[in-house]
Jmol script that loads the backbone (N, CA, C; Angstrom):
load data "model"
ATOM      1  N   UNK A   1    -108.337 -16.685 -29.636  1.00  0.00           N
ATOM      2  CA  UNK A   1    -107.647 -15.382 -29.349  1.00  0.00           C
ATOM      3  C   UNK A   1    -108.744 -14.678 -28.405  1.00  0.00           C
ATOM      4  N   UNK A   2    -107.849 -14.201 -27.393  1.00  0.00           N
ATOM      5  CA  UNK A   2    -108.637 -13.421 -26.255  1.00  0.00           C
ATOM      6  C   UNK A   2    -108.966 -12.120 -26.620  1.00  0.00           C
ATOM      7  N   UNK A   3    -110.184 -11.847 -26.450  1.00  0.00           N
ATOM      8  CA  UNK A   3    -110.932 -10.486 -27.108  1.00  0.00           C
ATOM      9  C   UNK A   3    -110.344  -9.570 -26.013  1.00  0.00           C
ATOM     10  N   UNK A   4    -109.900  -9.852 -24.755  1.00  0.00           N
ATOM     11  CA  UNK A   4    -109.395  -8.854 -23.923  1.00  0.00           C
ATOM     12  C   UNK A   4    -107.812  -8.662 -23.935  1.00  0.00           C
ATOM     13  N   UNK A   5    -107.138  -9.238 -24.670  1.00  0.00           N
ATOM     14  CA  UNK A   5    -105.667  -9.178 -24.841  1.00  0.00           C
ATOM     15  C   UNK A   5    -105.335  -8.517 -26.072  1.00  0.00           C
ATOM     16  N   UNK A   6    -104.424  -7.727 -26.089  1.00  0.00           N
ATOM     17  CA  UNK A   6    -103.801  -7.011 -27.371  1.00  0.00           C
ATOM     18  C   UNK A   6    -102.255  -7.371 -27.397  1.00  0.00           C
ATOM     19  N   UNK A   7    -101.803  -7.908 -28.458  1.00  0.00           N
ATOM     20  CA  UNK A   7    -100.394  -8.176 -28.541  1.00  0.00           C
ATOM     21  C   UNK A   7     -99.869  -7.209 -29.194  1.00  0.00           C
ATOM     22  N   UNK A   8     -98.769  -6.770 -28.881  1.00  0.00           N
ATOM     23  CA  UNK A   8     -98.056  -5.213 -29.447  1.00  0.00           C
ATOM     24  C   UNK A   8     -96.554  -5.440 -29.262  1.00  0.00           C
ATOM     25  N   UNK A   9     -95.781  -5.558 -30.444  1.00  0.00           N
ATOM     26  CA  UNK A   9     -94.566  -5.570 -30.386  1.00  0.00           C
ATOM     27  C   UNK A   9     -93.795  -4.279 -29.701  1.00  0.00           C
ATOM     28  N   UNK A  10     -92.929  -4.608 -28.825  1.00  0.00           N
ATOM     29  CA  UNK A  10     -92.188  -3.393 -28.350  1.00  0.00           C
ATOM     30  C   UNK A  10     -90.876  -2.952 -29.195  1.00  0.00           C
ATOM     31  N   UNK A  11     -91.295  -2.031 -29.765  1.00  0.00           N
ATOM     32  CA  UNK A  11     -90.273  -1.328 -30.735  1.00  0.00           C
ATOM     33  C   UNK A  11     -89.292  -0.578 -29.730  1.00  0.00           C
ATOM     34  N   UNK A  12     -88.137  -0.262 -30.232  1.00  0.00           N
ATOM     35  CA  UNK A  12     -87.203   0.538 -29.532  1.00  0.00           C
ATOM     36  C   UNK A  12     -87.952   1.942 -29.094  1.00  0.00           C
ATOM     37  N   UNK A  13     -88.730   2.595 -29.947  1.00  0.00           N
ATOM     38  CA  UNK A  13     -89.227   3.875 -29.693  1.00  0.00           C
ATOM     39  C   UNK A  13     -90.235   3.762 -28.757  1.00  0.00           C
ATOM     40  N   UNK A  14     -91.191   2.717 -28.567  1.00  0.00           N
ATOM     41  CA  UNK A  14     -92.036   2.391 -27.599  1.00  0.00           C
ATOM     42  C   UNK A  14     -91.427   2.351 -26.239  1.00  0.00           C
ATOM     43  N   UNK A  15     -90.301   1.598 -26.351  1.00  0.00           N
ATOM     44  CA  UNK A  15     -89.651   1.132 -24.970  1.00  0.00           C
ATOM     45  C   UNK A  15     -88.863   2.491 -24.671  1.00  0.00           C
ATOM     46  N   UNK A  16     -88.375   3.337 -25.470  1.00  0.00           N
ATOM     47  CA  UNK A  16     -87.832   4.597 -24.977  1.00  0.00           C
ATOM     48  C   UNK A  16     -88.754   5.609 -24.440  1.00  0.00           C
ATOM     49  N   UNK A  17     -90.029   5.656 -25.185  1.00  0.00           N
ATOM     50  CA  UNK A  17     -91.007   6.567 -24.569  1.00  0.00           C
ATOM     51  C   UNK A  17     -91.433   5.987 -23.210  1.00  0.00           C
ATOM     52  N   UNK A  18     -91.846   4.917 -23.137  1.00  0.00           N
ATOM     53  CA  UNK A  18     -92.168   4.328 -21.872  1.00  0.00           C
ATOM     54  C   UNK A  18     -91.322   4.417 -20.688  1.00  0.00           C
ATOM     55  N   UNK A  19     -89.922   4.214 -21.068  1.00  0.00           N
ATOM     56  CA  UNK A  19     -89.006   4.565 -20.238  1.00  0.00           C
ATOM     57  C   UNK A  19     -88.742   6.175 -19.669  1.00  0.00           C
ATOM     58  N   UNK A  20     -88.860   7.016 -20.666  1.00  0.00           N
ATOM     59  CA  UNK A  20     -88.936   8.377 -20.499  1.00  0.00           C
ATOM     60  C   UNK A  20     -90.070   8.784 -19.644  1.00  0.00           C
ATOM     61  N   UNK A  21     -91.187   8.153 -19.556  1.00  0.00           N
ATOM     62  CA  UNK A  21     -92.288   8.577 -18.792  1.00  0.00           C
ATOM     63  C   UNK A  21     -92.383   7.659 -17.664  1.00  0.00           C
ATOM     64  N   UNK A  22     -91.415   6.887 -17.269  1.00  0.00           N
ATOM     65  CA  UNK A  22     -91.408   6.176 -16.040  1.00  0.00           C
ATOM     66  C   UNK A  22     -92.453   5.029 -16.118  1.00  0.00           C
ATOM     67  N   UNK A  23     -92.726   4.446 -16.980  1.00  0.00           N
ATOM     68  CA  UNK A  23     -93.747   3.601 -17.434  1.00  0.00           C
ATOM     69  C   UNK A  23     -93.474   2.318 -17.978  1.00  0.00           C
ATOM     70  N   UNK A  24     -93.936   1.174 -17.716  1.00  0.00           N
ATOM     71  CA  UNK A  24     -93.493   0.072 -18.587  1.00  0.00           C
ATOM     72  C   UNK A  24     -94.334   0.037 -19.907  1.00  0.00           C
ATOM     73  N   UNK A  25     -93.751  -0.605 -20.920  1.00  0.00           N
ATOM     74  CA  UNK A  25     -94.256  -0.581 -22.368  1.00  0.00           C
ATOM     75  C   UNK A  25     -95.814  -0.938 -22.199  1.00  0.00           C
ATOM     76  N   UNK A  26     -96.127  -1.932 -21.361  1.00  0.00           N
ATOM     77  CA  UNK A  26     -97.564  -2.400 -21.307  1.00  0.00           C
ATOM     78  C   UNK A  26     -98.311  -1.251 -20.721  1.00  0.00           C
ATOM     79  N   UNK A  27     -98.006  -0.427 -19.779  1.00  0.00           N
ATOM     80  CA  UNK A  27     -98.714   0.432 -19.232  1.00  0.00           C
ATOM     81  C   UNK A  27     -98.996   1.549 -20.233  1.00  0.00           C
ATOM     82  N   UNK A  28     -98.013   1.973 -20.976  1.00  0.00           N
ATOM     83  CA  UNK A  28     -97.887   2.879 -21.903  1.00  0.00           C
ATOM     84  C   UNK A  28     -98.958   2.595 -23.159  1.00  0.00           C
ATOM     85  N   UNK A  29     -98.802   1.335 -23.411  1.00  0.00           N
ATOM     86  CA  UNK A  29     -99.782   0.941 -24.725  1.00  0.00           C
ATOM     87  C   UNK A  29    -101.168   0.947 -24.018  1.00  0.00           C
ATOM     88  N   UNK A  30    -101.451   0.459 -22.894  1.00  0.00           N
ATOM     89  CA  UNK A  30    -102.724   0.531 -22.338  1.00  0.00           C
ATOM     90  C   UNK A  30    -103.226   1.820 -22.047  1.00  0.00           C
ATOM     91  N   UNK A  31    -102.486   2.769 -21.810  1.00  0.00           N
ATOM     92  CA  UNK A  31    -102.954   4.155 -21.724  1.00  0.00           C
ATOM     93  C   UNK A  31    -103.283   4.816 -23.065  1.00  0.00           C
ATOM     94  N   UNK A  32    -102.506   4.357 -24.259  1.00  0.00           N
ATOM     95  CA  UNK A  32    -102.877   4.798 -25.622  1.00  0.00           C
ATOM     96  C   UNK A  32    -104.127   4.366 -25.961  1.00  0.00           C
ATOM     97  N   UNK A  33    -104.432   3.048 -25.723  1.00  0.00           N
ATOM     98  CA  UNK A  33    -105.419   2.350 -26.144  1.00  0.00           C
ATOM     99  C   UNK A  33    -106.721   2.995 -25.482  1.00  0.00           C
ATOM    100  N   UNK A  34    -106.697   3.400 -24.046  1.00  0.00           N
ATOM    101  CA  UNK A  34    -107.829   3.797 -23.430  1.00  0.00           C
ATOM    102  C   UNK A  34    -108.062   5.336 -24.070  1.00  0.00           C
ATOM    103  N   UNK A  35    -106.970   6.127 -24.103  1.00  0.00           N
ATOM    104  CA  UNK A  35    -107.326   7.431 -24.822  1.00  0.00           C
ATOM    105  C   UNK A  35    -107.898   7.076 -26.343  1.00  0.00           C
ATOM    106  N   UNK A  36    -107.543   6.277 -27.012  1.00  0.00           N
ATOM    107  CA  UNK A  36    -108.135   6.178 -28.420  1.00  0.00           C
ATOM    108  C   UNK A  36    -109.429   5.940 -28.229  1.00  0.00           C
ATOM    109  N   UNK A  37    -109.708   4.847 -27.230  1.00  0.00           N
ATOM    110  CA  UNK A  37    -111.269   4.395 -27.098  1.00  0.00           C
ATOM    111  C   UNK A  37    -112.161   5.391 -26.520  1.00  0.00           C
ATOM    112  N   UNK A  38    -111.719   6.139 -25.683  1.00  0.00           N
ATOM    113  CA  UNK A  38    -112.310   7.304 -25.160  1.00  0.00           C
ATOM    114  C   UNK A  38    -112.668   8.270 -26.193  1.00  0.00           C
ATOM    115  N   UNK A  39    -111.744   8.676 -27.103  1.00  0.00           N
ATOM    116  CA  UNK A  39    -111.875   9.690 -28.182  1.00  0.00           C
ATOM    117  C   UNK A  39    -112.906   9.157 -29.154  1.00  0.00           C
ATOM    118  N   UNK A  40    -112.741   7.912 -29.554  1.00  0.00           N
ATOM    119  CA  UNK A  40    -113.866   7.321 -30.534  1.00  0.00           C
ATOM    120  C   UNK A  40    -115.204   7.348 -29.764  1.00  0.00           C
ATOM    121  N   UNK A  41    -115.347   6.949 -28.535  1.00  0.00           N
ATOM    122  CA  UNK A  41    -116.533   6.866 -27.978  1.00  0.00           C
ATOM    123  C   UNK A  41    -117.208   8.203 -27.978  1.00  0.00           C
ATOM    124  N   UNK A  42    -116.487   9.484 -27.647  1.00  0.00           N
ATOM    125  CA  UNK A  42    -116.867  10.609 -27.838  1.00  0.00           C
ATOM    126  C   UNK A  42    -117.478  10.952 -29.215  1.00  0.00           C
ATOM    127  N   UNK A  43    -116.790  10.654 -29.976  1.00  0.00           N
ATOM    128  CA  UNK A  43    -117.108  10.900 -31.528  1.00  0.00           C
ATOM    129  C   UNK A  43    -118.219  10.284 -31.845  1.00  0.00           C
ATOM    130  N   UNK A  44    -118.473   9.053 -31.439  1.00  0.00           N
ATOM    131  CA  UNK A  44    -119.759   8.253 -31.774  1.00  0.00           C
ATOM    132  C   UNK A  44    -120.916   8.917 -31.000  1.00  0.00           C
ATOM    133  N   UNK A  45    -120.823   9.315 -29.828  1.00  0.00           N
ATOM    134  CA  UNK A  45    -121.772   9.913 -29.152  1.00  0.00           C
ATOM    135  C   UNK A  45    -122.330  11.281 -29.785  1.00  0.00           C
ATOM    136  N   UNK A  46    -121.286  12.092 -30.302  1.00  0.00           N
ATOM    137  CA  UNK A  46    -121.544  13.246 -30.849  1.00  0.00           C
ATOM    138  C   UNK A  46    -122.441  12.987 -32.010  1.00  0.00           C
ATOM    139  N   UNK A  47    -121.960  11.941 -32.968  1.00  0.00           N
ATOM    140  CA  UNK A  47    -122.630  11.529 -34.045  1.00  0.00           C
ATOM    141  C   UNK A  47    -124.200  11.166 -33.654  1.00  0.00           C
ATOM    142  N   UNK A  48    -124.285  10.333 -32.755  1.00  0.00           N
ATOM    143  CA  UNK A  48    -125.518   9.833 -32.242  1.00  0.00           C
ATOM    144  C   UNK A  48    -126.678  10.875 -31.871  1.00  0.00           C
ATOM    145  N   UNK A  49    -125.899  11.841 -31.044  1.00  0.00           N
ATOM    146  CA  UNK A  49    -126.918  13.046 -30.872  1.00  0.00           C
ATOM    147  C   UNK A  49    -127.255  13.781 -32.059  1.00  0.00           C
ATOM    148  N   UNK A  50    -126.254  14.071 -32.982  1.00  0.00           N
ATOM    149  CA  UNK A  50    -126.832  14.848 -34.231  1.00  0.00           C
ATOM    150  C   UNK A  50    -128.002  14.225 -34.777  1.00  0.00           C
ATOM    151  N   UNK A  51    -127.689  12.689 -35.026  1.00  0.00           N
ATOM    152  CA  UNK A  51    -128.670  12.019 -35.632  1.00  0.00           C
ATOM    153  C   UNK A  51    -130.082  11.919 -34.975  1.00  0.00           C
ATOM    154  N   UNK A  52    -130.061  11.724 -33.730  1.00  0.00           N
ATOM    155  CA  UNK A  52    -131.312  11.901 -32.932  1.00  0.00           C
ATOM    156  C   UNK A  52    -132.061  13.280 -33.162  1.00  0.00           C
ATOM    157  N   UNK A  53    -131.166  14.258 -32.986  1.00  0.00           N
ATOM    158  CA  UNK A  53    -131.696  15.600 -33.191  1.00  0.00           C
ATOM    159  C   UNK A  53    -132.286  15.695 -34.405  1.00  0.00           C
ATOM    160  N   UNK A  54    -131.655  15.317 -35.592  1.00  0.00           N
ATOM    161  CA  UNK A  54    -132.211  15.280 -36.965  1.00  0.00           C
ATOM    162  C   UNK A  54    -133.437  14.679 -37.221  1.00  0.00           C
ATOM    163  N   UNK A  55    -133.455  13.499 -36.393  1.00  0.00           N
ATOM    164  CA  UNK A  55    -134.857  12.573 -36.546  1.00  0.00           C
ATOM    165  C   UNK A  55    -135.394  12.689 -35.331  1.00  0.00           C
ATOM    166  N   UNK A  56    -135.484  13.898 -34.625  1.00  0.00           N
ATOM    167  CA  UNK A  56    -136.372  13.861 -33.388  1.00  0.00           C
ATOM    168  C   UNK A  56    -137.863  13.399 -33.471  1.00  0.00           C
ATOM    169  N   UNK A  57    -138.399  14.286 -34.632  1.00  0.00           N
ATOM    170  CA  UNK A  57    -139.853  13.742 -34.741  1.00  0.00           C
ATOM    171  C   UNK A  57    -140.085  12.654 -34.950  1.00  0.00           C
ATOM    172  N   UNK A  58    -139.409  11.876 -35.690  1.00  0.00           N
ATOM    173  CA  UNK A  58    -139.650  10.258 -36.046  1.00  0.00           C
ATOM    174  C   UNK A  58    -139.559   9.631 -34.876  1.00  0.00           C
ATOM    175  N   UNK A  59    -138.548   9.849 -34.022  1.00  0.00           N
ATOM    176  CA  UNK A  59    -138.330   9.069 -32.769  1.00  0.00           C
ATOM    177  C   UNK A  59    -139.287   9.471 -31.733  1.00  0.00           C
ATOM    178  N   UNK A  60    -139.849  10.743 -31.806  1.00  0.00           N
ATOM    179  CA  UNK A  60    -140.987  11.029 -30.832  1.00  0.00           C
ATOM    180  C   UNK A  60    -142.269  10.107 -31.355  1.00  0.00           C
ATOM    181  N   UNK A  61    -142.545   9.973 -32.598  1.00  0.00           N
ATOM    182  CA  UNK A  61    -143.726   9.352 -33.111  1.00  0.00           C
ATOM    183  C   UNK A  61    -143.574   7.746 -32.844  1.00  0.00           C
ATOM    184  N   UNK A  62    -142.253   7.301 -32.957  1.00  0.00           N
ATOM    185  CA  UNK A  62    -142.092   6.055 -32.493  1.00  0.00           C
ATOM    186  C   UNK A  62    -142.144   5.568 -31.142  1.00  0.00           C
ATOM    187  N   UNK A  63    -142.143   6.699 -30.387  1.00  0.00           N
ATOM    188  CA  UNK A  63    -142.184   6.499 -28.877  1.00  0.00           C
ATOM    189  C   UNK A  63    -140.760   6.196 -28.326  1.00  0.00           C
ATOM    190  N   UNK A  64    -139.836   6.516 -29.017  1.00  0.00           N
ATOM    191  CA  UNK A  64    -138.343   6.436 -28.559  1.00  0.00           C
ATOM    192  C   UNK A  64    -137.837   7.313 -27.566  1.00  0.00           C
TER     193      UNK A  64
END
end "model"
wireframe off; spacefill off
backbone 0.3
color backbone group
């Protein structure tokens, strides 16, 4: 299995939406995945910052 490839069935709804946006189904799916990953990355960064702030003194003692 190629880690850089996603296999997605092109349902009629996906095909219609892609057509309405003037995109191919593969372009629309790639855009959706990019948006999802960007959103998840933002949530992870926010949580990491909260944890770092909560444990700031410990991190400073550890030299991090």
